[in-house]
VOKOL-505162 format. One record per residue (C-alpha): residue in three letters; x, z, y. Coordinates in steps of 0.2 Angstrom, whole numbers. Each point is the difference from the previous one (the first is absolute). Layout:
ZAMI   res       X       Z       Y
ZAMI   Ala       X       Z       Y
...
% end
This chain:
ZAMI   res       X       Z       Y
ZAMI   Met      54     -13     160
ZAMI   Glu      15      12       9
ZAMI   Tyr       1      18      -5
ZAMI   Thr       1      11      15
ZAMI   Asp      -5      17       1
ZAMI   Thr     -16      -6      10
ZAMI   Ala      -5     -11     -11
ZAMI   Met       2      14     -16
ZAMI   Asp      -9      11      12
ZAMI   Glu     -14     -12      -1
ZAMI   Leu       2      -1     -18
ZAMI   Arg      -6      18       1
ZAMI   Leu     -18      -3       7
ZAMI   Lys      -5     -13     -13
ZAMI   Gly      -8       1     -17
ZAMI   Asp      -9     -11     -12
ZAMI   Glu     -16      -5       9
ZAMI   Leu      -8      -7     -16
ZAMI   Ala       5      14     -12
ZAMI   Asp      -4      12      11
ZAMI   Ala     -18      -7       5
ZAMI   Thr      -1      -3     -18
ZAMI   Val       2      19      -5
ZAMI   Glu      -9       8      17
ZAMI   Ala     -14      -9      -8
ZAMI   Leu      -1       6     -17
ZAMI   Phe       4      19       7
ZAMI   Thr     -16      -4      14
ZAMI   Ser     -12      -5     -14
ZAMI   Gly       7      14     -11
ZAMI   Gln       6     -13     -12
ZAMI   Val      17       5      -7
ZAMI   Ser      -5       7     -16
ZAMI   Arg     -10     -14      -4
ZAMI   Phe      13     -13       5
ZAMI   Asn      15      11     -10
ZAMI   Thr     -11       0     -17
ZAMI   Leu      -3     -19       1
ZAMI   Met      16      -3       4
ZAMI   Arg       8       7     -15
ZAMI   Trp      -6     -16      -8
ZAMI   Phe       5     -11      10
ZAMI   Thr      19      -3      -3
ZAMI   Thr       4     -19      -2
ZAMI   Ser       0     -18      12
ZAMI   Gly     -15      -9      -5
ZAMI   Gln     -10      14      -6
ZAMI   Ala     -18      -1       7
ZAMI   Leu      -3      16      12
ZAMI   Pro     -10      12      -7
ZAMI   Glu     -20       1       4
ZAMI   Gly      -6      12      12
ZAMI   Leu      18       0       9
ZAMI   Pro      -2       4      18
ZAMI   Asp      -4     -15      12
ZAMI   Ala      18       5      12
ZAMI   Ala      10       4     -16
ZAMI   Arg      -7     -18      -7
ZAMI   Asp       6     -10      16
ZAMI   Tyr      14       8       0
ZAMI   Leu       7      -3     -17
ZAMI   Gln      -7     -19       0
ZAMI   Ala      10      -1      18
ZAMI   Thr      15       6      -7
ZAMI   Ala      -2      -6     -19
ZAMI   Thr      15     -14       3
ZAMI   Pro      16      -1       5
ZAMI   Pro       7      -4      17
ZAMI   Glu       1     -21       1
ZAMI   Trp      15       0       8
ZAMI   Val       9       6     -18
ZAMI   Asp      15     -11      -8
ZAMI   Trp      -6       1     -15
ZAMI   Ala      19      -5      -7
ZAMI   Val       7      14      10
ZAMI   Met     -10      12      -9
ZAMI   Glu       5      -6     -16
ZAMI   Gln      16       2       6
ZAMI   Ala      -2      19       3
ZAMI   Arg      -7       2     -14
ZAMI   Gln      13      -5     -10
ZAMI   Phe      10       9       9
ZAMI   Phe      -9      17      -1
ZAMI   Ile       1      -5     -20
ZAMI   Asp      19      -1      -1
ZAMI   Asn       0      16      12
ZAMI   Asp     -15      10      -7
ZAMI   Val      11      15      -7
ZAMI   His      11      -1      18
ZAMI   Ile     -16      -1      12
ZAMI   Ser      -7      15      -8
ZAMI   Thr      13      10       3
ZAMI   Ala       2      -5      16
ZAMI   Leu     -20       1       2
ZAMI   Ser       0      20      -8
ZAMI   Phe      18       5       8
ZAMI   Ala       2      -8      16
ZAMI   Ala     -17      -7       6
ZAMI   Met     -11      14      -1
ZAMI   Pro      14      12       6
ZAMI   Ala       0     -11      16
ZAMI   Cys     -18       3       2
ZAMI   Tyr       4      18      -1
ZAMI   Val      12       1      16
ZAMI   Val     -11      -7      10
ZAMI   Pro      -8      16       6
ZAMI   His     -19      -6       3
ZAMI   Val       2     -10     -14
ZAMI   Ala       2      15     -10
ZAMI   Arg     -12      11       8
ZAMI   Leu     -14     -14      -4
ZAMI   Leu       4       0     -16
ZAMI   Ser      -1      18       1
ZAMI   Ala     -17      -1       4
ZAMI   Thr      -7      -6     -13
ZAMI   His      -7       3     -19
ZAMI   Ser      16      -9      -5
ZAMI   Leu      12      15       5
ZAMI   Ala       0       9     -14
ZAMI   Tyr       0     -14     -13
ZAMI   Pro      17     -10       3
ZAMI   Ala      -2      -8     -17
ZAMI   Arg     -18      -8       5
ZAMI   Arg       8      -5      18
ZAMI   Met      15     -11     -11
ZAMI   Ala     -11      -6     -12
ZAMI   Glu     -11      -8      13
ZAMI   Thr      17      -9       8
ZAMI   Gly       4      -4     -18
ZAMI   Gln     -16      -7      -6
ZAMI   Phe      -2     -10      17
ZAMI   Thr      16      -7      -2
ZAMI   Val      -3      -7     -18
ZAMI   Tyr     -15      -9       3
ZAMI   Leu       9      -8      12
ZAMI   Leu      13      -6     -10
ZAMI   Gln     -11      -8     -12
ZAMI   Pro      -2     -16      -1
ZAMI   Asp     -19      -2       1
ZAMI   Ala       2      14      15
ZAMI   Phe     -10     -14      13
ZAMI   Glu     -11      -8     -11
ZAMI   Ala     -17       4     -10
ZAMI   Gly       5      16     -13
ZAMI   Gly      14       4      12
ZAMI   Arg       0      20       3
ZAMI   Phe      11      -1      15
ZAMI   Leu     -15      -6      16
ZAMI   Pro     -11      14      -7
ZAMI   Ala      11      14       0
ZAMI   Ala       5      -7      17
ZAMI   Gln     -16      -2       5
ZAMI   Lys      -6      19      -5
ZAMI   Val      18       6       7
ZAMI   Arg      -3      -8      17
ZAMI   Leu     -18      10       2
ZAMI   Leu       9      16      -5
ZAMI   His      12       0      15
ZAMI   Ala     -15      -4       9
ZAMI   Ser      -8      16      -5
ZAMI   Ile      12      10       2
ZAMI   Arg       3      -7      16
ZAMI   Arg     -20       5       6
ZAMI   His       4      19      -8
ZAMI   Leu      14       6      10
ZAMI   Gln      -8      -8      16
ZAMI   Gln     -18       7      -3
ZAMI   Glu      11      17      -5
ZAMI   Gly      12      -1      14
ZAMI   Arg      12       4     -10
ZAMI   Trp      10     -13       7
ZAMI   Pro      11       1      15
ZAMI   Glu      -1     -18       3
ZAMI   Pro     -12     -12       3
ZAMI   Val       0     -10     -17
ZAMI   Pro       8       6     -14
ZAMI   Ile       5     -13     -13
ZAMI   Cys       4     -10      16
ZAMI   Gln       7     -20       1
ZAMI   Glu      18       7       2
ZAMI   Asp      -2      13     -15
ZAMI   Met      -7     -15     -10
ZAMI   Leu      14     -11       1
ZAMI   Gly      12      14       1
ZAMI   Gly      -8       4     -18
ZAMI   Leu       3     -18      -4
ZAMI   Met      16       2       7
ZAMI   Met       4      13     -14
ZAMI   Phe      -6      -9     -15
ZAMI   Ser      12     -17       6
ZAMI   Ile      15       3      11
ZAMI   Gln       4      18      -7
ZAMI   Val      -2      -5     -18
ZAMI   Leu      11     -15       4
ZAMI   Asp      12      11       9
ZAMI   Ala       0      11     -13
ZAMI   Leu       1     -13     -16
ZAMI   His      18      -4      12
ZAMI   Arg       6      18      -2
ZAMI   Leu      -3      -1     -17
ZAMI   Gly      11     -14      -1
ZAMI   Val     -13     -11      -8
ZAMI   His       4     -20       3
ZAMI   Ile     -12      -7      12
ZAMI   Thr      -2     -19       6
ZAMI   Pro      -3      -3      18
ZAMI   Glu     -15     -11      -6
ZAMI   Gly      -7      15     -12
ZAMI   Ala       1      12      14
ZAMI   Glu     -11     -13      12
ZAMI   Ala     -13      -2     -13
ZAMI   Tyr      -1      20      -6
ZAMI   Tyr      -1       2      20
ZAMI   Tyr     -14     -13       0
ZAMI   Ala     -10       5     -12
ZAMI   Trp      -2      17       8
ZAMI   Arg      -4      -9      15
ZAMI   Val     -16      -6      -9
ZAMI   Val      -5      16      -7
ZAMI   Gly       3       5      17
ZAMI   Thr     -12     -12       6
ZAMI   Ile     -14       4     -16
ZAMI   Leu       2      20       5
ZAMI   Gly      -6      -2      20
ZAMI   Cys      16      -4      10
ZAMI   Asp      -4     -11      15
ZAMI   Pro      10     -16      -7
ZAMI   Ala       7      -4      18
ZAMI   Thr      10      18       1
ZAMI   Ile       8      -4     -18
ZAMI   Pro      17      -3       2
ZAMI   Pro       2     -18      -8
ZAMI   Asp      17       2      -8
ZAMI   Leu      12      12      -6
ZAMI   Gln      11      -1      18
ZAMI   Ala     -16       7       7
ZAMI   Ala      -5      13     -12
ZAMI   Arg      18       6       3
ZAMI   Glu      -2       1      19
ZAMI   Phe     -20       9      -2
ZAMI   Ser       6      12     -12
ZAMI   Asp      17       5       8
ZAMI   Arg     -13       3      14
ZAMI   Tyr     -12      10     -10
ZAMI   Met      11      11      -5
ZAMI   Leu      10       3      15
ZAMI   Arg     -15       5       7
ZAMI   His     -10      11     -13
ZAMI   Met      12       7     -13
ZAMI   Gly       4      18      -1
ZAMI   Pro       0      17     -10
ZAMI   Ser     -15      10      -3
ZAMI   Thr     -11      12     -13
ZAMI   Glu     -11     -13      -6
ZAMI   Gly      15     -14      -5
ZAMI   Ala      10      14      -7
ZAMI   His     -14       6     -10
ZAMI   Leu      -4     -18      -6
ZAMI   Thr      18      -3      -5
ZAMI   Arg      -2      15     -12
ZAMI   Gln     -15      -3      -7
ZAMI   Leu       5     -20      -4
ZAMI   Ile      17      10      -7
ZAMI   Asp      -9      11     -12
ZAMI   Met     -12     -15      -6
ZAMI   Tyr      16     -10      -6
ZAMI   Glu       8      15      -6
ZAMI   Gln     -14       1     -15
ZAMI   Val      -2     -17      -1
ZAMI   Val      20       2      -5
ZAMI   Pro       2       6     -17
ZAMI   Gly       7      14      -1
ZAMI   Thr       9      10      15
ZAMI   Leu      19      -7      -4
ZAMI   Leu      -4     -14      14
ZAMI   Asp     -10       8      10
ZAMI   Pro      13       2      15
ZAMI   Ala       1     -20      -1
ZAMI   Val     -16      -2       8
ZAMI   Pro       4       9      17
ZAMI   Ala      18      -9       1
ZAMI   Leu      -7     -15      -2
ZAMI   Ile     -13       4      13
ZAMI   Arg      15       3      11
ZAMI   Phe      11     -13      -5
ZAMI   Leu     -14     -13       6
ZAMI   Val      -8       8      16
ZAMI   Gly      20       7       6
ZAMI   Asp       4      17       2
ZAMI   Thr     -10       3      18
ZAMI   Ala     -16      -4      -4
ZAMI   Ala       3      10     -19
ZAMI   Asp       6      15      11
ZAMI   Trp     -16      -1      10
ZAMI   Leu     -11      -2     -15
ZAMI   Gln       9      14      -8
ZAMI   Val       7     -10     -14
ZAMI   Pro      12      13     -12
ZAMI   Arg      17      -5      -3
ZAMI   Ser       7       1     -14
ZAMI   Arg      16      -5     -11
ZAMI   Trp     -11     -18      -5
ZAMI   Asp       2      -5      20
ZAMI   Thr      18      -6      -5
ZAMI   Ile      -6      -7     -17
ZAMI   Thr     -15      -9       6
ZAMI   Lys      11     -10      14
ZAMI   Ile       8      -9     -18
ZAMI   Ala     -18      -8      -2
ZAMI   Pro       5     -17       7
ZAMI   Met      13      -2     -11
ZAMI   Leu     -11       4     -15
ZAMI   Leu     -12     -13       8
ZAMI   Gly      14     -12       2
ZAMI   Thr       2       1     -19
ZAMI   Ile     -17      -4      -4
ZAMI   Glu       0     -14      13
ZAMI   Arg      14      -7     -11
ZAMI   Phe      -8       0     -17
ZAMI   Glu     -14     -10       6
ZAMI   Asp      11     -12       6
ZAMI   Arg       6      -4     -16
ZAMI   Gly     -16      -9      -3
ZAMI   Pro     -17      -5       0
ZAMI   Trp      -4      13     -15
ZAMI   Ala      10      13       9
ZAMI   Ala     -11      -1      13
ZAMI   Gln     -15      -3      -5
ZAMI   Leu       3      16     -12
ZAMI   Ser       4       8      13
ZAMI   Asp     -16      -4       9
ZAMI   Arg     -10       7     -12
ZAMI   Leu       8      16      -1
ZAMI   Gly      -1       3      15
ZAMI   Arg     -22      -4       1
ZAMI   Leu       2      15     -15
ZAMI   Val       8      11      10
ZAMI   Thr     -11      -3      15
ZAMI   Thr     -14      -1     -12
ZAMI   Leu       5      17      -7
ZAMI   Glu       3       8      17
ZAMI   Leu     -18      -7       6
ZAMI   Ser      -9       8     -12
ZAMI   Ser       8      16      -1
ZAMI   Leu      -6       1      19
ZAMI   Thr     -18      -6      -6
ZAMI   Arg      -1       9     -15
ZAMI   Gly      -9     -16      -6
ZAMI   Arg     -14       1      12
ZAMI   Val      -4     -15      15
ZAMI   Met       3       5      16
ZAMI   His     -18      -4      11
ZAMI   Tyr       7       2      17
ZAMI   Ala     -17       7       6
ZAMI   Ile      -6       6      16
ZAMI   Pro       3      18       3
ZAMI   Glu     -16      10       5
ZAMI   Glu       7      12       9
ZAMI   Leu      20       7       3
ZAMI   Lys       9      14      -7
ZAMI   Ala      -6      14      14
ZAMI   Ala      15      11      -6
ZAMI   His      10     -13      11
ZAMI   Gly      -1       1      18
ZAMI   Val      11     -13      12
ZAMI   Pro      13       7      12
ZAMI   Thr       2      -9      18
ZAMI   Ala      20       5      -1
ZAMI   Thr      13     -11      -9
ZAMI   Ala      19       4       0
ZAMI   Arg       5     -21       4
ZAMI   Trp      16      -5      -2
ZAMI   Thr      11      -6      16
ZAMI   Pro      12     -13      -3
ZAMI   Pro      17       4       8
ZAMI   Pro       5     -11      12
ZAMI   Pro      10     -16      -4
ZAMI   Thr      17      -1       3
ZAMI   Gly       5     -13       9
ZAMI   Ser      20      -5       2
% end
């Protein structure tokens, strides 16, 4: 697919037909609360569906119970190993680069601001972190795995938000969380993360990067992206991501507010106050000064200190290269840090990705937006 403005405009008119029809049936029949209650007990693949589940929900869950037939499991195992080898770095990239990248797209920031999750950034990060951890497990797609049921619920969550915004007339475009934005989100968690790893100085092989992106292609299909429009490889993904950001990135009040919440949350997670300035400094280092200024990320003396992060990570990687024992120790420490971070965000609870029965009424969705206009190309 060629990612022209015309083609991407067409993607803005499309949602997720299967999930949208399921959510519409649940709301029309008044069965959302019943569905949410029953689905709290449905958490693993292969588990019997709860008795009393609405027919529309049962049909949807059965239709989406398995991964795409085209999945190359050898590549997925490569991706899992990539996750394991770089889990702390990936968690850092997700938290301090991918999420702010979402906030620098004004209509995405407004969408997040229109949901209940606005005041609960820890919940938003916990849901993302838990979802990723489920994906990393060896049994993620097998009986007993938790990833597919979580993905099925997230897909319905997105459909319910689409319905709320459309029904309440609180979205200026025909389709909230449209196919273009779903693909844009996929780029945040794939291309943007790989870019952040590169800025951090993490050594990545071309095979590892491609496998990581491949895993998110699979995830995107499971979450309702049209497989025919998902960029097939990293080169195509870069083309889509660059065009998407050029089309939409810019400053917004909501984006700055969400970023401030993210900074506050991580300053509370980090013990004491000495390292607090490192949080905004790391965001600024990973997203760049232009985006950081749009998001009103504060400057500090740590902006200079953070630039030595690639050197520190290089030292860690040289330690890992000393032998299998060093790499294994580093991987275990990485998993421990990731587990402790997620535990701090979730407070030991399991995120259930329930369908919201209503959106936060206090937040309207303004139609005006300040969008960045790229400078004209310079020719010789």
